[in-house]
Steps between C-alpha positions, in 0.01 A plus 500: 500500500750224406386148571663155506486478121684830474764379741555185294518701178746744658726214612485346151587838347799539731623151409464563125687831526770350724564234235568787261743654746259770613381583852160635599409570863208305643284809546580610143402158370166524685440849357581378150274196507216705646535755219507219243200328656282809485645626168634816662775738395764532770616852569860475619849632470645165616697348216479153654153459347644512147581131537135400544353376172172655380490752786389842383697773671499878490758726662329804646 
């Protein structure tokens, strides 16, 4: 379950991406930082996650 640290990391991720001209929804940012925190591979067809550095994704 996401905690306060995850929320802060998600906000930081959104800010970093926004500075690059990219948008990531709040819930997507939380999903991404949770996957990164636990070293998970995210199974998704959502192309928005391509912008997240170091996030492992698979399209099933």
